[in-house]
Each structure stands twice: as structure tokens, then as C-alpha cells.
Biopython code that builds the backbone (N, CA, C, O; Angstrom):
import numpy as np
from Bio.PDB.StructureBuilder import StructureBuilder

atoms = [
    (1, "MET", "N", (-33.644, 26.821, 256.445)),
    (1, "MET", "CA", (-33.741, 26.885, 255.002)),
    (1, "MET", "C", (-35.031, 27.556, 254.557)),
    (1, "MET", "O", (-35.025, 28.388, 253.651)),
    (2, "LEU", "N", (-36.138, 27.191, 255.197)),
    (2, "LEU", "CA", (-37.430, 27.764, 254.839)),
    (2, "LEU", "C", (-37.460, 29.263, 255.129)),
    (2, "LEU", "O", (-37.980, 30.045, 254.334)),
    (3, "LYS", "N", (-36.898, 29.660, 256.278)),
    (3, "LYS", "CA", (-36.873, 31.084, 256.619)),
    (3, "LYS", "C", (-36.045, 31.872, 255.608)),
    (3, "LYS", "O", (-36.414, 32.984, 255.230)),
    (4, "ARG", "N", (-34.949, 31.306, 255.179)),
    (4, "ARG", "CA", (-34.110, 31.980, 254.187)),
    (4, "ARG", "C", (-34.871, 32.162, 252.869)),
    (4, "ARG", "O", (-34.789, 33.218, 252.242)),
    (5, "LEU", "N", (-35.591, 31.157, 252.465)),
    (5, "LEU", "CA", (-36.383, 31.217, 251.242)),
    (5, "LEU", "C", (-37.487, 32.265, 251.371)),
    (5, "LEU", "O", (-37.751, 33.017, 250.433)),
    (6, "ILE", "N", (-38.123, 32.306, 252.530)),
    (6, "ILE", "CA", (-39.174, 33.302, 252.750)),
    (6, "ILE", "C", (-38.589, 34.711, 252.725)),
    (6, "ILE", "O", (-39.225, 35.634, 252.214)),
    (7, "HIS", "N", (-37.379, 34.888, 253.273)),
    (7, "HIS", "CA", (-36.716, 36.190, 253.209)),
    (7, "HIS", "C", (-36.560, 36.633, 251.759)),
    (7, "HIS", "O", (-36.794, 37.794, 251.423)),
    (8, "ILE", "N", (-36.170, 35.709, 250.920)),
    (8, "ILE", "CA", (-35.929, 36.040, 249.514)),
    (8, "ILE", "C", (-37.243, 36.320, 248.793)),
    (8, "ILE", "O", (-37.334, 37.269, 248.014)),
    (9, "ILE", "N", (-38.256, 35.503, 249.048)),
    (9, "ILE", "CA", (-39.528, 35.652, 248.355)),
    (9, "ILE", "C", (-40.284, 36.895, 248.827)),
    (9, "ILE", "O", (-40.720, 37.703, 248.007)),
    (10, "PHE", "N", (-40.438, 37.049, 250.120)),
    (10, "PHE", "CA", (-41.234, 38.155, 250.638)),
    (10, "PHE", "C", (-40.477, 39.473, 250.613)),
    (10, "PHE", "O", (-40.878, 40.426, 249.945)),
    (11, "LEU", "N", (-39.379, 39.511, 251.352)),
    (11, "LEU", "CA", (-38.700, 40.787, 251.530)),
    (11, "LEU", "C", (-37.342, 40.555, 252.185)),
    (11, "LEU", "O", (-37.282, 39.966, 253.264)),
    (12, "PRO", "N", (-36.254, 41.001, 251.565)),
    (12, "PRO", "CA", (-34.948, 40.881, 252.222)),
    (12, "PRO", "C", (-34.837, 41.879, 253.381)),
    (12, "PRO", "O", (-35.559, 42.875, 253.422)),
    (13, "CYS", "N", (-33.949, 41.610, 254.297)),
    (13, "CYS", "CA", (-33.771, 42.468, 255.473)),
    (13, "CYS", "C", (-33.443, 43.910, 255.096)),
    (13, "CYS", "O", (-33.923, 44.846, 255.737)),
    (14, "SER", "N", (-32.644, 44.087, 254.079)),
    (14, "SER", "CA", (-32.270, 45.450, 253.683)),
    (14, "SER", "C", (-33.497, 46.263, 253.281)),
    (14, "SER", "O", (-33.577, 47.452, 253.590)),
    (15, "GLU", "N", (-34.438, 45.647, 252.606)),
    (15, "GLU", "CA", (-35.667, 46.350, 252.232)),
    (15, "GLU", "C", (-36.591, 46.518, 253.432)),
    (15, "GLU", "O", (-37.295, 47.522, 253.539)),
    (16, "ALA", "N", (-36.590, 45.553, 254.325)),
    (16, "ALA", "CA", (-37.448, 45.630, 255.508)),
    (16, "ALA", "C", (-37.056, 46.821, 256.384)),
    (16, "ALA", "O", (-37.922, 47.551, 256.866)),
    (17, "THR", "N", (-35.764, 47.014, 256.585)),
    (17, "THR", "CA", (-35.329, 48.136, 257.411)),
    (17, "THR", "C", (-35.672, 49.470, 256.749)),
    (17, "THR", "O", (-36.043, 50.427, 257.428)),
    (18, "LEU", "N", (-35.549, 49.530, 255.442)),
    (18, "LEU", "CA", (-35.927, 50.757, 254.741)),
    (18, "LEU", "C", (-37.421, 51.030, 254.870)),
    (18, "LEU", "O", (-37.830, 52.179, 255.042)),
    (19, "LEU", "N", (-38.231, 49.993, 254.789)),
    (19, "LEU", "CA", (-39.672, 50.168, 254.946)),
    (19, "LEU", "C", (-40.040, 50.614, 256.362)),
    (19, "LEU", "O", (-40.976, 51.392, 256.549)),
    (20, "MET", "N", (-39.300, 50.119, 257.356)),
    (20, "MET", "CA", (-39.549, 50.568, 258.730)),
    (20, "MET", "C", (-39.265, 52.062, 258.862)),
    (20, "MET", "O", (-40.031, 52.798, 259.485)),
    (21, "GLU", "N", (-38.169, 52.492, 258.276)),
    (21, "GLU", "CA", (-37.826, 53.917, 258.296)),
    (21, "GLU", "C", (-38.863, 54.728, 257.534)),
    (21, "GLU", "O", (-39.294, 55.789, 257.985)),
    (22, "LYS", "N", (-39.253, 54.219, 256.384)),
    (22, "LYS", "CA", (-40.252, 54.912, 255.561)),
    (22, "LYS", "C", (-41.583, 55.004, 256.303)),
    (22, "LYS", "O", (-42.256, 56.033, 256.250)),
    (23, "ARG", "N", (-41.960, 53.937, 256.989)),
    (23, "ARG", "CA", (-43.211, 53.927, 257.752)),
    (23, "ARG", "C", (-43.175, 54.997, 258.838)),
    (23, "ARG", "O", (-44.183, 55.660, 259.082)),
    (24, "ASN", "N", (-42.039, 55.174, 259.486)),
    (24, "ASN", "CA", (-41.927, 56.191, 260.529)),
    (24, "ASN", "C", (-41.961, 57.603, 259.959)),
    (24, "ASN", "O", (-42.511, 58.509, 260.585)),
    (25, "ALA", "N", (-41.383, 57.799, 258.789)),
    (25, "ALA", "CA", (-41.316, 59.126, 258.191)),
    (25, "ALA", "C", (-42.632, 59.505, 257.516)),
    (25, "ALA", "O", (-43.106, 60.629, 257.682)),
    (26, "ASP", "N", (-43.215, 58.606, 256.776)),
    (26, "ASP", "CA", (-44.442, 58.872, 256.036)),
    (26, "ASP", "C", (-45.412, 57.731, 256.278)),
    (26, "ASP", "O", (-45.731, 57.375, 257.412)),
    (27, "SER", "N", (-45.858, 57.187, 255.192)),
    (27, "SER", "CA", (-46.685, 55.983, 255.280)),
    (27, "SER", "C", (-46.283, 55.072, 254.135)),
    (27, "SER", "O", (-45.696, 55.510, 253.146)),
    (28, "ILE", "N", (-46.607, 53.812, 254.287)),
    (28, "ILE", "CA", (-46.277, 52.857, 253.238)),
    (28, "ILE", "C", (-47.573, 52.278, 252.680)),
    (28, "ILE", "O", (-48.625, 52.343, 253.316)),
    (29, "SER", "N", (-47.478, 51.723, 251.507)),
    (29, "SER", "CA", (-48.658, 51.154, 250.857)),
    (29, "SER", "C", (-49.119, 49.909, 251.615)),
    (29, "SER", "O", (-48.339, 49.309, 252.355)),
    (30, "PRO", "N", (-50.370, 49.525, 251.436)),
    (30, "PRO", "CA", (-50.854, 48.308, 252.096)),
    (30, "PRO", "C", (-50.039, 47.064, 251.712)),
    (30, "PRO", "O", (-49.821, 46.182, 252.542)),
    (31, "LYS", "N", (-49.597, 46.999, 250.463)),
    (31, "LYS", "CA", (-48.784, 45.861, 250.022)),
    (31, "LYS", "C", (-47.445, 45.843, 250.759)),
    (31, "LYS", "O", (-47.001, 44.795, 251.227)),
    (32, "GLU", "N", (-46.806, 47.012, 250.859)),
    (32, "GLU", "CA", (-45.532, 47.106, 251.575)),
    (32, "GLU", "C", (-45.726, 46.766, 253.057)),
    (32, "GLU", "O", (-44.889, 46.096, 253.662)),
    (33, "ASP", "N", (-46.829, 47.233, 253.627)),
    (33, "ASP", "CA", (-47.122, 46.958, 255.031)),
    (33, "ASP", "C", (-47.295, 45.459, 255.258)),
    (33, "ASP", "O", (-46.802, 44.917, 256.247)),
    (34, "TRP", "N", (-47.986, 44.799, 254.354)),
    (34, "TRP", "CA", (-48.194, 43.358, 254.464)),
    (34, "TRP", "C", (-46.861, 42.609, 254.370)),
    (34, "TRP", "O", (-46.579, 41.721, 255.174)),
    (35, "LYS", "N", (-46.045, 42.982, 253.374)),
    (35, "LYS", "CA", (-44.739, 42.327, 253.212)),
    (35, "LYS", "C", (-43.874, 42.523, 254.461)),
    (35, "LYS", "O", (-43.223, 41.590, 254.933)),
    (36, "LEU", "N", (-43.881, 43.751, 254.986)),
    (36, "LEU", "CA", (-43.090, 44.036, 256.187)),
    (36, "LEU", "C", (-43.602, 43.231, 257.374)),
    (36, "LEU", "O", (-42.807, 42.693, 258.146)),
    (37, "SER", "N", (-44.905, 43.143, 257.526)),
    (37, "SER", "CA", (-45.479, 42.354, 258.619)),
    (37, "SER", "C", (-45.075, 40.889, 258.520)),
    (37, "SER", "O", (-44.712, 40.269, 259.520)),
    (38, "MET", "N", (-45.139, 40.339, 257.314)),
    (38, "MET", "CA", (-44.747, 38.945, 257.120)),
    (38, "MET", "C", (-43.261, 38.752, 257.444)),
    (38, "MET", "O", (-42.873, 37.771, 258.078)),
    (39, "HIS", "N", (-42.452, 39.697, 257.003)),
    (39, "HIS", "CA", (-41.013, 39.612, 257.262)),
    (39, "HIS", "C", (-40.737, 39.659, 258.766)),
    (39, "HIS", "O", (-39.933, 38.882, 259.282)),
    (40, "LEU", "N", (-41.410, 40.576, 259.464)),
    (40, "LEU", "CA", (-41.169, 40.724, 260.902)),
    (40, "LEU", "C", (-41.598, 39.492, 261.685)),
    (40, "LEU", "O", (-41.063, 39.228, 262.762)),
    (41, "LYS", "N", (-42.551, 38.740, 261.163)),
    (41, "LYS", "CA", (-42.980, 37.520, 261.852)),
    (41, "LYS", "C", (-41.897, 36.447, 261.841)),
    (41, "LYS", "O", (-41.842, 35.609, 262.741)),
    (42, "ILE", "N", (-41.035, 36.472, 260.823)),
    (42, "ILE", "CA", (-40.033, 35.415, 260.708)),
    (42, "ILE", "C", (-38.612, 35.863, 261.041)),
    (42, "ILE", "O", (-37.738, 35.023, 261.257)),
    (43, "CYS", "N", (-38.371, 37.161, 261.085)),
    (43, "CYS", "CA", (-36.994, 37.647, 261.231)),
    (43, "CYS", "C", (-36.770, 38.301, 262.597)),
    (43, "CYS", "O", (-37.244, 39.408, 262.851)),
    (44, "LYS", "N", (-36.052, 37.612, 263.459)),
    (44, "LYS", "CA", (-35.800, 38.151, 264.794)),
    (44, "LYS", "C", (-34.878, 39.367, 264.750)),
    (44, "LYS", "O", (-34.966, 40.238, 265.615)),
    (45, "TRP", "N", (-34.005, 39.435, 263.765)),
    (45, "TRP", "CA", (-33.070, 40.563, 263.667)),
    (45, "TRP", "C", (-33.816, 41.845, 263.310)),
    (45, "TRP", "O", (-33.526, 42.908, 263.860)),
    (46, "CYS", "N", (-34.750, 41.750, 262.416)),
    (46, "CYS", "CA", (-35.513, 42.942, 262.031)),
    (46, "CYS", "C", (-36.495, 43.352, 263.120)),
    (46, "CYS", "O", (-36.780, 44.539, 263.280)),
    (47, "ARG", "N", (-37.016, 42.384, 263.870)),
    (47, "ARG", "CA", (-37.863, 42.732, 265.014)),
    (47, "ARG", "C", (-37.046, 43.500, 266.052)),
    (47, "ARG", "O", (-37.542, 44.451, 266.656)),
    (48, "ALA", "N", (-35.798, 43.088, 266.259)),
    (48, "ALA", "CA", (-34.919, 43.798, 267.197)),
    (48, "ALA", "C", (-34.610, 45.202, 266.689)),
    (48, "ALA", "O", (-34.591, 46.158, 267.464)),
    (49, "TYR", "N", (-34.367, 45.322, 265.383)),
    (49, "TYR", "CA", (-34.113, 46.633, 264.784)),
    (49, "TYR", "C", (-35.327, 47.537, 264.961)),
    (49, "TYR", "O", (-35.183, 48.712, 265.301)),
    (50, "LYS", "N", (-36.512, 47.000, 264.735)),
    (50, "LYS", "CA", (-37.753, 47.771, 264.871)),
    (50, "LYS", "C", (-37.910, 48.272, 266.302)),
    (50, "LYS", "O", (-38.298, 49.420, 266.522)),
    (51, "LYS", "N", (-37.613, 47.421, 267.264)),
    (51, "LYS", "CA", (-37.724, 47.804, 268.668)),
    (51, "LYS", "C", (-36.752, 48.946, 268.985)),
    (51, "LYS", "O", (-37.114, 49.903, 269.669)),
    (52, "LYS", "N", (-35.529, 48.840, 268.488)),
    (52, "LYS", "CA", (-34.537, 49.896, 268.721)),
    (52, "LYS", "C", (-34.948, 51.195, 268.039)),
    (52, "LYS", "O", (-34.749, 52.280, 268.584)),
    (53, "LEU", "N", (-35.509, 51.083, 266.872)),
    (53, "LEU", "CA", (-35.982, 52.249, 266.129)),
    (53, "LEU", "C", (-37.088, 52.963, 266.898)),
    (53, "LEU", "O", (-37.101, 54.192, 266.976)),
    (54, "GLU", "N", (-38.007, 52.201, 267.460)),
    (54, "GLU", "CA", (-39.092, 52.785, 268.246)),
    (54, "GLU", "C", (-38.550, 53.481, 269.491)),
    (54, "GLU", "O", (-39.015, 54.562, 269.852)),
    (55, "ILE", "N", (-37.577, 52.868, 270.140)),
    (55, "ILE", "CA", (-36.973, 53.465, 271.330)),
    (55, "ILE", "C", (-36.277, 54.773, 270.969)),
    (55, "ILE", "O", (-36.428, 55.770, 271.675)),
    (56, "LEU", "N", (-35.525, 54.774, 269.888)),
    (56, "LEU", "CA", (-34.833, 55.986, 269.445)),
    (56, "LEU", "C", (-35.823, 57.095, 269.121)),
    (56, "LEU", "O", (-35.617, 58.241, 269.522)),
    (57, "ASP", "N", (-36.881, 56.778, 268.411)),
    (57, "ASP", "CA", (-37.909, 57.768, 268.093)),
    (57, "ASP", "C", (-38.498, 58.368, 269.358)),
    (57, "ASP", "O", (-38.644, 59.585, 269.473)),
    (58, "ASP", "N", (-38.832, 57.509, 270.297)),
    (58, "ASP", "CA", (-39.433, 57.968, 271.547)),
    (58, "ASP", "C", (-38.486, 58.876, 272.316)),
    (58, "ASP", "O", (-38.894, 59.927, 272.810)),
    (59, "ILE", "N", (-37.234, 58.477, 272.418)),
    (59, "ILE", "CA", (-36.244, 59.279, 273.141)),
    (59, "ILE", "C", (-36.064, 60.632, 272.481)),
    (59, "ILE", "O", (-36.052, 61.659, 273.160)),
    (60, "LEU", "N", (-35.924, 60.643, 271.167)),
    (60, "LEU", "CA", (-35.729, 61.909, 270.460)),
    (60, "LEU", "C", (-36.915, 62.840, 270.643)),
    (60, "LEU", "O", (-36.736, 64.028, 270.911)),
    (61, "LYS", "N", (-38.099, 62.323, 270.504)),
    (61, "LYS", "CA", (-39.288, 63.167, 270.634)),
    (61, "LYS", "C", (-39.425, 63.716, 272.053)),
    (61, "LYS", "O", (-39.673, 64.908, 272.236)),
    (62, "ARG", "N", (-39.266, 62.857, 273.048)),
    (62, "ARG", "CA", (-39.391, 63.320, 274.436)),
    (62, "ARG", "C", (-38.307, 64.321, 274.789)),
    (62, "ARG", "O", (-38.584, 65.355, 275.396)),
    (63, "LYS", "N", (-37.083, 64.019, 274.413)),
    (63, "LYS", "CA", (-35.943, 64.874, 274.762)),
    (63, "LYS", "C", (-36.075, 66.256, 274.122)),
    (63, "LYS", "O", (-35.925, 67.278, 274.792)),
    (64, "LEU", "N", (-36.353, 66.272, 272.839)),
    (64, "LEU", "CA", (-36.432, 67.556, 272.145)),
    (64, "LEU", "C", (-37.629, 68.387, 272.587)),
    (64, "LEU", "O", (-37.502, 69.598, 272.768)),
    (65, "PHE", "N", (-38.768, 67.772, 272.762)),
    (65, "PHE", "CA", (-39.950, 68.526, 273.157)),
    (65, "PHE", "C", (-39.868, 69.002, 274.594)),
    (65, "PHE", "O", (-40.297, 70.112, 274.910)),
    (66, "LYS", "N", (-39.326, 68.176, 275.458)),
    (66, "LYS", "CA", (-39.275, 68.500, 276.881)),
    (66, "LYS", "C", (-38.250, 69.584, 277.188)),
    (66, "LYS", "O", (-38.571, 70.566, 277.857)),
    (67, "GLU", "N", (-37.033, 69.419, 276.712)),
    (67, "GLU", "CA", (-35.949, 70.314, 277.112)),
    (67, "GLU", "C", (-35.936, 71.629, 276.352)),
    (67, "GLU", "O", (-35.645, 72.677, 276.929)),
    (68, "GLU", "N", (-36.244, 71.585, 275.077)),
    (68, "GLU", "CA", (-36.065, 72.790, 274.283)),
    (68, "GLU", "C", (-37.374, 73.375, 273.760)),
    (68, "GLU", "O", (-37.381, 74.449, 273.158)),
    (69, "ASN", "N", (-38.472, 72.677, 273.987)),
    (69, "ASN", "CA", (-39.766, 73.120, 273.468)),
    (69, "ASN", "C", (-39.707, 73.461, 271.987)),
    (69, "ASN", "O", (-40.279, 74.455, 271.540)),
    (70, "ILE", "N", (-39.015, 72.631, 271.245)),
    (70, "ILE", "CA", (-38.864, 72.821, 269.801)),
    (70, "ILE", "C", (-39.917, 71.989, 269.094)),
    (70, "ILE", "O", (-40.140, 70.827, 269.436)),
    (71, "GLN", "N", (-40.549, 72.579, 268.127)),
    (71, "GLN", "CA", (-41.497, 71.839, 267.303)),
    (71, "GLN", "C", (-40.737, 71.290, 266.101)),
    (71, "GLN", "O", (-40.205, 72.052, 265.294)),
    (72, "ILE", "N", (-40.691, 69.982, 265.987)),
    (72, "ILE", "CA", (-40.027, 69.360, 264.849)),
    (72, "ILE", "C", (-41.010, 68.435, 264.161)),
    (72, "ILE", "O", (-41.958, 67.942, 264.773)),
    (73, "ASN", "N", (-40.772, 68.208, 262.883)),
    (73, "ASN", "CA", (-41.664, 67.301, 262.162)),
    (73, "ASN", "C", (-40.953, 65.973, 261.923)),
    (73, "ASN", "O", (-39.748, 65.841, 262.136)),
    (74, "ASP", "N", (-41.726, 65.010, 261.480)),
    (74, "ASP", "CA", (-41.194, 63.660, 261.289)),
    (74, "ASP", "C", (-40.093, 63.601, 260.237)),
    (74, "ASP", "O", (-39.191, 62.769, 260.337)),
    (75, "SER", "N", (-40.153, 64.470, 259.233)),
    (75, "SER", "CA", (-39.109, 64.441, 258.199)),
    (75, "SER", "C", (-37.759, 64.874, 258.763)),
    (75, "SER", "O", (-36.721, 64.384, 258.318)),
    (76, "GLU", "N", (-37.760, 65.775, 259.725)),
    (76, "GLU", "CA", (-36.510, 66.175, 260.369)),
    (76, "GLU", "C", (-35.937, 65.034, 261.202)),
    (76, "GLU", "O", (-34.725, 64.817, 261.217)),
    (77, "ILE", "N", (-36.805, 64.311, 261.889)),
    (77, "ILE", "CA", (-36.358, 63.152, 262.658)),
    (77, "ILE", "C", (-35.791, 62.102, 261.716)),
    (77, "ILE", "O", (-34.747, 61.510, 261.990)),
    (78, "GLN", "N", (-36.488, 61.873, 260.598)),
    (78, "GLN", "CA", (-36.025, 60.887, 259.621)),
    (78, "GLN", "C", (-34.675, 61.293, 259.040)),
    (78, "GLN", "O", (-33.803, 60.443, 258.853)),
    (79, "GLY", "N", (-34.493, 62.571, 258.756)),
    (79, "GLY", "CA", (-33.214, 63.047, 258.246)),
    (79, "GLY", "C", (-32.091, 62.794, 259.238)),
    (79, "GLY", "O", (-30.990, 62.404, 258.851)),
    (80, "PHE", "N", (-32.370, 63.016, 260.518)),
    (80, "PHE", "CA", (-31.382, 62.741, 261.556)),
    (80, "PHE", "C", (-31.029, 61.261, 261.592)),
    (80, "PHE", "O", (-29.855, 60.901, 261.670)),
    (81, "LYS", "N", (-32.050, 60.401, 261.534)),
    (81, "LYS", "CA", (-31.804, 58.957, 261.550)),
    (81, "LYS", "C", (-30.966, 58.538, 260.349)),
    (81, "LYS", "O", (-30.051, 57.724, 260.474)),
    (82, "ASP", "N", (-31.284, 59.098, 259.188)),
    (82, "ASP", "CA", (-30.532, 58.756, 257.983)),
    (82, "ASP", "C", (-29.059, 59.124, 258.134)),
    (82, "ASP", "O", (-28.181, 58.372, 257.710)),
    (83, "LYS", "N", (-28.793, 60.271, 258.732)),
    (83, "LYS", "CA", (-27.409, 60.687, 258.941)),
    (83, "LYS", "C", (-26.687, 59.743, 259.910)),
    (83, "LYS", "O", (-25.526, 59.391, 259.700)),
    (84, "VAL", "N", (-27.389, 59.342, 260.967)),
    (84, "VAL", "CA", (-26.790, 58.423, 261.943)),
    (84, "VAL", "C", (-26.482, 57.086, 261.281)),
    (84, "VAL", "O", (-25.399, 56.532, 261.465)),
    (85, "ILE", "N", (-27.430, 56.573, 260.515)),
    (85, "ILE", "CA", (-27.227, 55.289, 259.837)),
    (85, "ILE", "C", (-26.068, 55.385, 258.869)),
    (85, "ILE", "O", (-25.259, 54.462, 258.777)),
    (86, "LYS", "N", (-25.978, 56.489, 258.146)),
    (86, "LYS", "CA", (-24.877, 56.679, 257.196)),
    (86, "LYS", "C", (-23.528, 56.712, 257.928)),
    (86, "LYS", "O", (-22.548, 56.124, 257.470)),
    (87, "LYS", "N", (-23.494, 57.397, 259.055)),
    (87, "LYS", "CA", (-22.249, 57.462, 259.832)),
    (87, "LYS", "C", (-21.849, 56.097, 260.381)),
    (87, "LYS", "O", (-20.666, 55.767, 260.463)),
    (88, "LEU", "N", (-22.861, 55.307, 260.756)),
    (88, "LEU", "CA", (-22.583, 53.960, 261.266)),
    (88, "LEU", "C", (-22.250, 52.991, 260.155)),
    (88, "LEU", "O", (-21.768, 51.886, 260.404)),
    (89, "ASP", "N", (-22.508, 53.409, 258.926)),
    (89, "ASP", "CA", (-22.234, 52.593, 257.735)),
    (89, "ASP", "C", (-23.009, 51.286, 257.772)),
    (89, "ASP", "O", (-22.455, 50.205, 257.575)),
    (90, "ILE", "N", (-24.304, 51.414, 258.030)),
    (90, "ILE", "CA", (-25.172, 50.222, 258.089)),
    (90, "ILE", "C", (-25.723, 49.963, 256.711)),
    (90, "ILE", "O", (-26.479, 49.011, 256.517)),
]
sb = StructureBuilder()
sb.init_structure("model")
sb.init_model(0)
sb.init_chain("A")
sb.init_seg("    ")
for serial, (resi, resn, name, xyz) in enumerate(atoms, 1):
    if name == "N":
        sb.init_residue(resn, " ", resi, " ")
    sb.init_atom(name, np.array(xyz, "f"), 0.0, 1.0, " ", f" {name:<3s}", serial, name[0])
structure = sb.get_structure()
């Protein structure tokens, strides 16, 4: 019950995942960073999502740079992630 209340007060999961994506693409404000940190301390599902997001970022960067020697920026990676999420209907 307390965790559910904290989710509502601090940050719902839907906003937390968006902030994680935003943090990877650009930067987030100190207030947003604090809220996200608090949320991640209590939400095991969002911590798992964050871990998967980090793995995906790492794989994409290593794969693209190693095999094709392509220079890509973070906004292109973010655009790709957004398309994948949209296709998965998350």
C-alpha cells in the first residue's frame, strides 16, 4: 500500500520510463532526476526496465560502431528506441 502511494505521489511508472528515455537522449532537470531516483528505489519493474534500456543502448552503440564504423548521435538512437517501443505498443 505504501509503495503504491509513493508511486502516485512521486512519479508513476509511465512517467519514470519516459524520464529514463529522456535522460538517455538528452538530460533531465535536477528535480526530474531526483523524482526518478526515488521511484527507482521503490519500483523493481522500472529498475528492470532501466537495466534492459542500458543493455540495449550498449549493444546498439557497440554493434553500429564496430561493424559499420558509422557515427551516430544520441537522438538517432532515441528515435530508434521510440519506434521499437511504438511497435511493441508499450
